[in-house]
N, C-alpha and C positions, 0 to 999 in steps of 0.2 A: 464711240465710243464711250468716250471720257463722258458726256454729254448726260447719257446714259446708265453710270458707274455716281454721277454728281445727287444722281433726279437716289437715286439708290442708300446714296450713304445720307442725304437729308432725310428720306425716309427715314433712315433705321436711328439717324441720332435723336429727331424730333420723339422718335418710338418710347427711346430711353430715358431722353425727358421727360416724357408723360408719365410713361411707366412709374417713375420714382415716386412723382408729384404725388399719383395715386396709392404708390405706398405708404407713401408715408400718409396720408391722410384716415387708410387703412390703419394703419398704427396707432392713428392717435385715437380714430375711434375706439383700438379693443382695449387702450388704456382709460377712454372713461370712460366704455361699460360700466361699472357703474357708480361713475355720479348722478346725480340728481338734477334731475334737467334737462338731461342733454342730448341733442338731436344728432342723429348722426346726418357726418360730413358727406358730400356728393360728390367725386373732383369728376373734374365738367373738362375734355379738350374738344376740340375745332377741326375738323379739317382746313389743309393751306390749299387750297387750288389756286394755277395761275397761268391762265391762255386753254383754260378744260382740264389740265394735263395738275392730279394730284402731285406733289411733292411733299407731306409730310401733315404732321398733324402739329397744335396746340396749346397749351396749357390755357384758361381760363377756369372764368372767378370760381373756387368752387362755394357751391350751397349746403340748405339744408332737406336732410327728406323731410319736411316739415306737413304737417295734416291739421290746421288750422282748427277745424274743430274740433278737432278729438284732445287735443288739448287744452282748448278751453273745458271742454267736459273733466277734463282729466283737475287745471287744477281748482276749478271750484269744488269737484271732490276732496282735493287735498283740504280744501278749507274747509266741511261738513268733520271729516276726519279727525280733527285736531280737534276741531271744534267739541266734539261728542269727548274725545278721550282727555280734555281737559275737564269740561262737566263729570262725565266715569268716576278720574281720576279725585274727585275733591268727593264729591258724595261718597264714596264706597267708607269714609277717612269718619263719617253718616250712620251710616247703617250697617257698620258694622258694632257700634254701640248700644244697638235697637231691638235687638234677638228678635224672635220670629216670631210675628202674629200666630203662628198656625203651630207653635207648641204648646205643649199642655200647658194648664192656669198655672201660677207662680214657678214654672222651672227654665223661662225660656227670658227674665228676664225686660221684659216691655215694661213701659209706661203703666202700663193695663194690667199687668201684672206686676206689678212694684206696687200702684194703687189697692187690688187687692190683695196682697199681700195683707196690708194698713184694716183692711176690713177682714178680711177673715178674724186677724190679731184685736177688731175690735171689738164682735163680735166674741169670741172668748173671755174678752173682759166684762163681756155684759153680763157674764154667767159667773162670774169669780172675783168678781169689783173687786175685795181687798186682797188678791193674787200680787204680790209688788212683782214675779215673775213674768204676769199674764200683762201688768201695766209696764215694765220695760220693753216688754217686745212692743208693743204697738210705739213706743217712743222711736225701737229700732227698726220697726219696718217703716217709718214718719223718713226716719233720719237713711237708710235707703233710697227711702223715691229723691229726696232729695240731692241726696250725691248722684243719681243718672240727671237729675232734672239739670244738673248747675255743670256734671258733664258734661251733657249735650250742649249745652249752652254757649259754653266755654270752646263747644268745636266748633262752631256755626265762626265766631268769632278768630277762632284759629284760620279756618279757609280763608273767610272775609281778607284776614292779613297775606294768607300766602296767594291769592289773587290779586293783591294788591299789587305785591312788590313781583308777581307774575305782571303782571302790566308793565311798569314799571321798567323789565327789563326785556320785554317783548317791545316795547315801543323804541329803546335801547337799537332794536336788534332791527325790526323795521325802518329804521333810518338809515342803517347799515344798508341794505339792500336797497331800500328807493334810492340814492347816491352813486352806490356803484350800481345802479342801474344807468341814470344821468347822466357819468364819468364814462362807463364807456357805449352810451347812447354816441358821446360828444366826438368818441372816436371814431364809429362808424360814419358818422357823418362826415366826416373828416377823409375817412376811406375812400369811401361812394361817390363822392365829389368829386374823387381822381380816380376810377374807376376799376381801383384794386378792390381784393377780397374780406369782405368782412366773417364770413363765416364763422373763427375762430371767434372771433367777439360778440358775432349773436349769440354764441353759447354763450360764452360764459353771463352772459344778459337771461340768455333764460334760464342758467342757474337760478343767477340767483333769485329770477322772477318767481319760479317753483321753490324754494323758500319760501319766501314773500307772502305765496297762497296757501300756504301754513297759519299764518302767524295773522292771514285776515280777508276776508272777499275782495277781491279784486277785481275791476275788468282793465281790458290794457288797448292799444292800437297802433303800429308805426307805419308813421306816415312815411310817403317818398320819398325826403330824406333822410329817411333810417332811422329818426328819433321815435323812444316809445312813450306815449300820454296814459300814463296810473290813477285811475276812477275807485273808488270804492265802489259798493254795490250797491251804494242810492245814488251816486255820478257824482259825491264830490272829486274831485281833483285834488292828487298829490303832489308836490312836485318831486322832480329826479336833478333838478340843474342847482348844484349846493356853487353857483360862480362866489368866490372871494375875491381879497386884494393879490391872492396870490394862486389866482387859477380854479379848475374847477375842482371836487374834495371829495370824498367820501368821510361823513359823519354820524357819528350816533347819536348826536346829540339836533337833530333840526333833519326836516325841514319840523316833525312834534317835538311838543316837549307837553311836560311831566313833571312830577313831584314825587316823592318817597313821601308816605302820613304813616302814620298811628290808622290804625282804621279798631275801632273802640264800639261801644251799643249805640254810643251816641255821635256820630257818627255817619254821616253818607253823603251818597253824589245824587242829585244835591242835594247839599245843605240849606237849613233854614237860616243860620249864619254861619257868618266867614267862619267861625270859628267854631262847628261841628260839622265843616264840609270838607268832602274829601275831594285834591283838584282834580280836575275834569283834565284832559285834554289836549289841548292846547295847535292850532293851525295859525301863523299871520298874526298871534292875539286874539282867536277867534276859535270858541268852544267845539270844539267837531269833537263830542264823544259820543254821540249819539247817530254819528252817520259812521261807526264805527264796527262795523258786525263781522260776525264770520272769522271761522280760524280760531286762534287759539287767544287771540284777543279779544276779543267777541263774548269767546264764553265769560271768559277773568272777567268782563264787565258785569255778563249778566248773573255771574254767579256772588258777589259783592253786589252789587245795587240791587237783585231780583230775588235772587232762589233764595240763598242764602238769611237771607231781613229778613221774606218772607216764613220761613220755619221756624226762626227767631222767633214772629212775631205767634204764629199759634200756641208755641210753646212758653212764651209771653203768659197766651192766655190763657190755655188750660193750666201753666200754675198758678192765675190771680182767682180762680174759676174757681181752681179745688182750695186755696186758703180761702178765700171769701164766702165762702159755702158752709165749710166747716167752723168758720168766723160765726157766721150770722144759728146756727146754731146754739152758740155758747162755744165753744171750741176752738181758742186760736191756737190752732197747731202750728200751723207755715207762716210763717210774717217776715218781711226784710230784715235787714243784719239790725238794722235798727228799732228792733222790737214790735215794726208797723205792719200795717199793709200798704202797699202804694195809694196813695193820691189821697192819707190821712192828714191831717193839717202838721203832725210830725213828724213825716214821713221825709228822710234825705236823701229820698233815692233821683235820681237827678237820669234823663230829664226825667217831669213828675209824670204819673199815670206807669200803668205796666211795664213798659219801654225797658227791660233788663233785668226782670226783674226774675225773672229763672237762674243767670249769673246770680242773682244774692236775695236768692231763697234759702229759709232755714228752717227747724224744728225750736219754734220757742224755747228758749231758756227758761222758760217755765217750770216744761213738763221735764225739757233733759236734767233740770235739777232737782227734781222731785216729780215723777213719775205717778206718783200718787196722785196731784192735781185733775189726772184724768176725770175720777170719780170721786173730787171733789175734798182730797184726803182721806183723814181718816174714817170721814163718815161715810164713807162708800156707797155713792149716789151715782146711778147709773144711769138718769135720768138725761142727758148732756151726752153720752154714750149714743143710748137708744134712738134720740134726737140725731144725731149723728147719721145712725147708720139708715133711718127711715129718713130722711128729707134730706143729708146732705148729696146721698147718694143717689139720687134720687128725682122725678122731675116735678113734683108739687110739695107743695110748702104748706104746715098743720094746719094750716086758714082754708087749705085746698087750693087757692093759689098758684100758676107753675112759676117752679122755677127761673128766673130771672134768669134772661139765656145770656153765654157765654159772649165775649166781643168777636165778630169775624171780618171789620172790615172798619174802615179808616185806621188800621193803623198803623205800628213802625213812624222815625222821627218826622217823616212827608205825608202819617195818614193817609199814604196811596195805596195801602199791602191791606190784603187781607186772608183767612185763611184756607176760603177756597169750600167748605163745604158748614151745614150749619150748622150755628150755635145752642140751637136746643134739644141736647142732647143731653143723657148725664154725665158725673164725672167721667167713670170708668169708661162709657163710647165715645168719648173726650180725647182719655187717653189713648184708644183704639185708632178710633181714623185718621189720628194725631201721627199713631208712628206710617198704617197704610197712605199713608198721601203721599205723606215724604217715602216713602220705598218706592213708592207708584213710579215719584218724583228721578231716584234712582235706579229704579230700574228703566223705564224712556229711554233714557242717556245710555243703558247698559247695550239695550237694545239697539238700540238709534245708530250705537259705535258700533257692534255688530255688523249690520245689515251695510249702514257706510263702508266700511272694510270691502265686503266682499265686493257693494259694487266699484271702488278703488281697485282694488283689484284684478278685475273684468274689464276697467277701462283699461286699467296700465298694458292689462296684456295685446286690447286689437291698440293703443296707440304705439307700446314699442314694436309688434308686427310690421308698423307702416313706417314710426320714426325713430326707433332705439336703435338699440348699437344687439346685433347678433355676436357674438363671439367668433361660434363656429362659420359663420357665413363670410363677415370678414377673415379670416382664419384663411380660408378654403377661397378668395381674392387674396388671397399675400400670397398664394402657393401657386394659383396664374398667371401675379402679376410680376413671380419670379419666372415664368415659367420665358412668358412676353419678353422680360428681360431679357434672355438669357440669348434668345432669340433674336433681340435685334442688335446686340453685344455681337452676335455667330455674323450677322451681316455686316456688321460695320469691322469686325475683324475679317472675311472674304473680301471684299469692297476693297478693303484696304492690300491684302495682298495680290488683288487682282490690278489693284493701280502701282503696287511695282513692279509686277510682271510685265505690265502697259509700259513704264518707262524704259525700265531695262532691256528691254524688245527697239523702243527706238532709241537708245543709248549705243545699242549694236549695232 
């Protein structure tokens, strides 16, 4: 009888221990239900059998309810969402300034509307050349156009600066996540080698990996010893173990390095000289900027180096084409701040050429000081005004030849950008095409964001179903475990009572 009581006590006691462990795991799952990247932990037990007789259970290493395939798809989707989010946020500041191409002419504030206002006021001036009001209206309309061009150009550079600042801060965050993963991996390898549970540390590591997946597109591999290797989508390995003289440390400055920079129209990555180059992102002395794509980092690199510089090139080309076509007809209405056009011998615009003309464009002081100069002063001549209306706004010149095409390629500081559309258009059509092109770029990012967020939500739901924490399920498990604990405790109490009764019987 004593042997049977001992076996019952052993079974009940081990049940209490296993139940306590399971309740602790369930409580931890509930506490981390809202933690990004957290994967449900599973308390595992095994039966203890000796000589064909069971004598209870024992707890074994806690594991994660992982679904590797869904997790990889979800983390890739995280990178897409963060990428489109950063792009859409940046470009919304630009589209907010551009008006609507579908609004009635003259009321939407688009470049084509503002240029159309200049055309309309020139037409009125051709009918009443000596009217000071008509003369001033042309100058005022020109100033409104220039102000819009200036504002757009400055906004491109402001958004490029924001992208650059975000790149610097994101590199710091990436470093922190990478070295956090490395530090946790070292602890995991140590525990794994001694046969201890690593579930909690693995969950912490996946939390860091989840954060990393929104910052940059990554792949990962877990080796047999528990270490995790991180690579970019193009296969570049990102180190995680920051071993210092004092041991392994979490760092925001290793392994990637970059530096802050002032982003102006005459600076780019890569630059043509050290002076006009924006710093790259370095890994062990090697520039890996081109290897870092996806996520918020990839988005900001593309914004800074391609998307926004292309928009700048489009605006510069439009501004210069408008100014040069007016000048060709004898009306130098638009100039740089020095009163010239880019490329002329007296121009101080840096760098040479049209780059940055949109920010420097002004209405010539000749006309702001004396609007009557539009019609040759008191002479009231409409010849120049008529030529501007007929030829500057047209596709042919007075001799019947084609209007010189607006620059559409070999643009930007490095000469590697293009507008993406033909330069053989009227200046009004160029204005409309520019606005439409930039709006399409912004809309594409916005639409892609919406689609990627929907996909992310669907994938996340599937992932959470198999690997995430259901608070309702965990709480139901806790109730069941409490009942099991009470049952085991009752067995222990009963066995103890029976032992006492047995001892009393023997003693008597």
